[in-house]
C-alpha positions in Angstrom: 182.5 107.5 173.7 182.3 111.2 174.4 179.0 113.1 174.9 178.8 114.2 171.2 179.3 110.7 170.0 176.6 109.4 172.4 174.2 112.1 171.0 174.9 111.0 167.5 174.4 107.3 168.4 171.0 108.1 170.1 170.0 110.1 167.0 171.0 107.2 164.7 168.9 104.8 166.7 165.8 106.9 167.3 165.4 109.0 164.2 162.2 108.2 162.2 164.1 108.0 158.9 165.9 105.0 157.5 169.6 105.7 157.6 172.0 103.8 155.4 175.8 103.9 155.2 177.5 101.7 152.7 179.1 101.1 149.3 177.4 100.7 146.0 178.9 99.0 143.0 177.7 97.9 139.7 176.9 94.4 140.9 177.8 94.3 144.6 176.8 96.4 147.6 177.9 96.3 151.2 176.4 97.9 154.3 178.5 99.6 156.9 175.5 100.7 159.1 171.7 100.5 159.0 169.6 102.0 161.7 166.5 100.3 163.3 164.0 102.3 161.3 165.5 101.2 158.0 165.3 97.6 159.2 161.6 98.1 160.0 161.0 99.7 156.6 162.6 96.6 154.8 160.9 94.1 157.1 164.0 93.0 159.1 163.8 92.3 162.8 165.3 95.1 165.0 168.3 92.9 166.0 169.2 91.9 162.5 172.9 92.4 161.6 173.5 95.6 159.8 175.5 93.8 157.1 172.5 91.9 155.7 170.3 95.0 155.3 171.0 96.0 151.7 168.3 98.4 150.3 170.2 98.9 147.1 171.0 95.3 146.3 170.2 94.3 142.7 167.6 91.7 143.7 165.9 94.3 145.8 164.7 96.4 142.9 161.3 95.7 141.3 162.5 97.4 138.1 166.2 96.4 137.5 166.7 99.5 135.3 165.8 101.7 138.3 169.0 100.7 140.1 171.1 101.6 137.1 169.4 105.0 136.9 170.0 105.5 140.6 173.7 104.8 140.3 174.0 107.0 137.2 172.4 109.9 139.0 174.8 109.5 142.0 177.8 109.2 139.6 176.8 112.3 137.6 175.6 114.6 140.4 177.1 113.2 143.5 173.7 113.2 145.2 169.9 112.7 144.8 167.0 114.4 146.6 163.6 112.8 147.2 164.4 110.2 144.5 161.5 107.7 144.3 162.0 104.0 143.6 160.1 100.7 144.1 161.9 98.0 146.0 161.1 94.7 147.8 161.0 94.1 151.5 162.8 91.0 152.8 159.5 89.0 152.3 159.2 90.1 148.7 156.5 92.7 149.3 157.0 95.7 147.0 157.1 99.2 148.6 157.8 102.7 147.4 160.7 104.5 149.0 162.0 108.0 148.7 165.8 108.4 148.9 168.0 111.5 149.6 171.6 110.5 149.3 175.1 111.7 148.8 177.9 109.7 147.2 181.7 109.9 146.8 184.1 107.5 145.1 186.4 105.3 147.1 188.9 102.7 145.7 188.1 99.1 146.8 190.2 96.0 146.4 188.8 92.8 144.9 190.1 89.8 143.0 190.6 91.7 139.8 192.3 94.6 141.4 191.3 98.1 142.6 188.0 99.4 141.3 186.1 102.6 142.1 183.1 102.1 144.3 180.5 104.7 145.4 180.4 105.3 149.1 176.8 106.2 149.9 175.1 108.0 152.8 171.3 107.9 152.5 168.1 108.8 154.2 165.3 106.4 153.2 161.5 106.9 153.7 158.7 104.5 153.1 156.2 106.5 151.0 153.9 103.6 150.0 150.8 105.1 151.7 151.5 108.5 150.3 152.0 107.1 146.8 148.7 105.2 147.2 146.9 108.4 148.1 148.5 110.3 145.2 147.5 107.6 142.8 143.9 107.7 144.1 143.9 111.5 143.8 145.2 111.2 140.3 142.6 108.6 139.4 139.9 110.9 140.9 141.1 113.8 138.9 141.1 111.7 135.7 137.6 110.5 136.3 136.5 114.1 137.0 138.1 115.2 133.8 136.4 112.4 131.9 133.1 113.3 133.5 133.6 117.0 132.4 134.4 115.9 128.9 131.3 113.7 128.8 129.2 116.5 130.2 130.5 118.9 127.5 129.9 116.2 124.8 126.4 115.7 126.1 125.7 119.5 125.9 127.0 119.5 122.3 124.9 116.5 121.3 121.9 118.0 123.0 122.3 121.3 121.2 122.7 119.7 117.8 119.7 117.4 118.4 117.5 120.3 119.4 118.6 122.2 116.3 117.7 119.2 114.1 114.3 118.9 115.7 112.8 122.0 114.1 113.6 121.2 110.4 112.7 117.5 111.0 109.3 118.6 112.4 108.7 120.7 109.3 109.7 117.9 107.0 107.4 115.4 108.9 104.5 117.8 108.9 104.7 118.5 105.1 105.3 114.8 104.3 102.2 113.8 106.3 100.1 116.6 104.6 101.3 115.6 101.1 100.7 111.9 101.8 97.0 112.6 102.3 96.6 114.0 98.8 95.8 112.0 95.7 99.0 111.6 93.8 100.4 109.1 91.3 102.1 105.9 92.4 105.6 107.1 91.9 105.0 110.3 93.9 103.3 108.2 96.6 106.4 106.0 96.9 108.6 109.0 97.2 106.4 110.5 99.9 106.5 107.2 101.8 110.3 107.2 101.7 110.4 110.8 102.9 108.0 110.1 105.7 109.7 106.9 106.8 113.2 108.4 106.7 112.1 111.5 108.5 110.5 109.4 111.3 113.7 107.4 111.5 115.7 110.6 111.8 113.4 111.9 114.5 113.8 108.6 116.5 117.6 109.0 116.2 117.4 112.6 117.5 115.3 111.4 120.4 117.8 108.7 121.2 120.6 111.2 121.1 118.8 113.5 123.5 118.2 110.5 125.8 121.8 109.5 125.6 123.1 113.0 126.2 120.8 114.0 129.0 122.1 113.9 132.5 119.9 111.7 134.6 119.9 109.6 137.7 119.6 105.9 137.5 116.0 105.0 136.7 114.9 101.4 136.5 111.7 100.3 134.7 110.5 97.3 132.7 112.6 97.4 129.5 112.2 95.7 126.1 115.8 94.6 125.4 115.2 94.1 121.7 114.0 97.7 121.5 117.1 98.9 123.4 119.3 97.0 120.9 117.5 98.5 117.9 117.8 102.0 119.3 121.5 101.5 120.0 122.2 100.3 116.5 120.2 103.3 115.1 122.8 105.6 116.8 125.6 103.9 114.8 123.7 103.3 111.5 125.4 106.2 109.7 128.9 105.4 110.8 128.4 101.8 109.8 127.1 102.8 106.4 130.1 105.0 105.5 132.4 102.4 106.9 130.7 99.7 104.8 129.8 97.6 107.8 126.7 95.5 107.5 124.9 94.6 110.7 122.6 91.6 110.8 119.8 91.9 113.4 119.0 88.4 114.8 116.9 89.2 117.8 114.9 86.5 119.4 111.2 87.1 119.7 109.1 86.6 122.9 111.9 87.8 125.2 110.2 89.0 128.5 110.9 92.6 129.6 113.4 93.1 132.4 113.6 95.5 135.2 116.6 97.6 134.5 118.0 101.0 133.5 117.6 101.0 129.7 119.9 104.0 129.3 122.8 102.3 131.1 122.2 99.1 129.1 122.3 101.2 125.9 125.6 102.8 127.0 127.1 99.3 127.5 125.8 98.1 124.2 127.1 101.2 122.4 130.6 100.6 123.7 130.4 97.0 122.5 129.2 98.0 119.1 131.9 100.6 118.7 134.6 98.1 119.8 133.3 95.6 117.3 133.4 98.3 114.5 137.0 99.2 115.3 138.0 95.5 115.3 136.3 95.0 112.0 138.0 98.0 110.4 141.4 96.8 111.8 140.8 93.3 110.4 139.9 94.7 107.0 143.1 96.8 106.9 145.3 93.8 107.9 143.7 91.6 105.2 143.8 94.2 102.4 
């Protein structure tokens, strides 16, 4: 072995990239050479025979269609660069790898005659940790985006609620003044309805302001029944237009609990909305 060949042999052994030389067929693969780093990536011992190290074997792929896609890309373009796939190590553990490879066709002989087979030269990197960090970053960005949306929604709700406060205050004030006068029974009933509905609207506005307001977690003694009533009040209009009837069956005498009433209300609101959606879906299916 001359000096150049020795240099290449040292590079093949010490490089911190998985190096693979082999053939890739539709169903069968064969390995001509696999360096020690590739063996470490796939979980083989350093002294494992090169022939058993088959990173592109059908059983190695977590998603079988990914192998077919890989072959089609090599067939069409003759190479791939930084192609990401998920494969299994020898113990079955899934990992993400990034492959840069070139391929050329070579005729091979089998029982049915000569068939074209891809001769592949590939560099393989284990990017599992990088993929994990990328996924965490993506999740963080998604959560930040959702938080920004909720903040914008909260500002909109807060603005609408404040705008409603002024006319509601005027209606309540005049309803209270008129209710103090001597009027006939029918007018009295009408004033009572106006006063009651105005007070209910004012409570809903207060609930919207509480729900929309940014606030730190604050725990206090909470009346759970009251939290349930306030939550249902937020959805009363939607339930009415959707022809959904809610039956309040709240137990009496429940002791107060030490909790964040706002967070409980958020959880209950999600449950109520989910139930409404399920009810509407069931109605459509049965109609």
